[in-house]
C-alpha positions in Angstrom: -24.2 -21.2 -8.9 -24.7 -22.8 -12.0 -27.0 -22.9 -14.8 -27.4 -27.0 -15.7 -29.7 -26.1 -18.8 -27.4 -24.1 -20.4 -24.4 -26.1 -19.1 -22.6 -23.2 -17.9 -19.8 -23.5 -15.4 -20.1 -22.5 -11.7 -19.2 -19.1 -10.9 -17.1 -18.5 -7.8 -14.0 -16.7 -6.3 -11.1 -18.7 -5.7 -8.5 -17.7 -3.1 -5.3 -19.2 -4.1 -2.3 -19.4 -1.9 0.9 -17.2 -3.0 3.0 -20.4 -3.1 0.8 -21.8 -6.0 2.4 -19.0 -8.3 5.8 -18.9 -9.7 7.8 -16.6 -11.9 6.0 -13.5 -10.3 7.1 -10.2 -12.0 5.8 -6.6 -11.1 4.6 -4.9 -14.1 2.9 -2.0 -13.0 1.3 0.2 -10.2 -1.4 2.3 -9.8 -3.3 4.4 -7.1 -4.7 1.5 -5.4 -2.5 -1.6 -6.5 0.5 -2.8 -7.9 0.0 -5.4 -10.7 2.3 -8.7 -11.4 2.3 -11.4 -14.1 2.8 -14.9 -12.7 2.2 -18.6 -13.5 -0.5 -20.2 -11.8 0.8 -23.8 -11.2 -2.6 -25.3 -11.0 -4.5 -23.0 -13.0 -8.1 -22.1 -12.2 -10.6 -24.3 -11.0 -13.0 -23.1 -13.5 -11.4 -24.4 -16.3 -10.3 -27.6 -14.7 -14.0 -29.0 -14.4 -15.8 -31.1 -16.3 -19.6 -31.6 -16.5 -20.6 -35.2 -16.3 -23.6 -36.9 -17.5 -25.2 -37.2 -14.2 -24.9 -33.6 -13.5 -21.8 -34.0 -11.4 -18.3 -32.2 -11.8 -15.3 -34.0 -12.3 -12.0 -32.1 -11.4 -9.5 -32.4 -14.1 -5.6 -32.1 -13.6 -4.0 -29.2 -13.0 -2.9 -26.9 -16.0 -0.5 -24.2 -15.3 -1.7 -20.7 -16.5 -0.2 -17.4 -16.9 -2.2 -14.8 -15.1 -2.1 -11.4 -13.9 -2.1 -10.6 -10.2 -3.3 -7.4 -8.4 -2.5 -6.7 -4.7 -4.9 -3.8 -3.6 -3.2 -1.6 -1.0 -4.7 -1.3 2.2 -6.5 -4.3 1.5 -6.6 -5.2 5.3 -9.0 -2.1 6.1 -11.8 -2.7 3.4 -13.6 0.4 2.6 -16.4 0.8 0.0 -13.5 1.9 -2.4 -11.8 -1.4 -2.0 -14.8 -3.3 -2.4 -15.6 -1.6 -5.8 -11.9 -2.4 -7.1 -12.5 -6.0 -6.2 -16.1 -6.1 -8.0 -14.5 -4.1 -10.9 -11.8 -6.6 -11.3 -14.2 -9.6 -11.0 -16.6 -7.8 -13.7 -13.8 -7.5 -15.9 -12.7 -11.1 -15.6 -16.1 -12.2 -16.3 -16.7 -9.9 -19.2 -13.4 -11.0 -21.2 -13.8 -14.6 -20.4 -17.3 -14.3 -22.1 -15.7 -12.5 -25.1 -12.9 -15.3 -25.8 -15.2 -17.8 -25.3 
């Protein structure tokens, strides 16, 4: 989904294989998850897209990016609490991305 009139980037959830992260270090632990810092070798696709004059998108070269990773405990048994945690994480990412741009 994207708004061509305002030239905003498409919003999507990107599933990334663990082998695309390097220098992974645990930085915290809470009730639902462990948090890590890492370098994502390719970087988010959202930051590697460039809109073309014809309305299409061009994929740019990979850009390593420092990220925070959250491993949710018991994620193989998706409960309402688990889905709320995922939603909250995505909401915060979108909110902070909006603030810095």
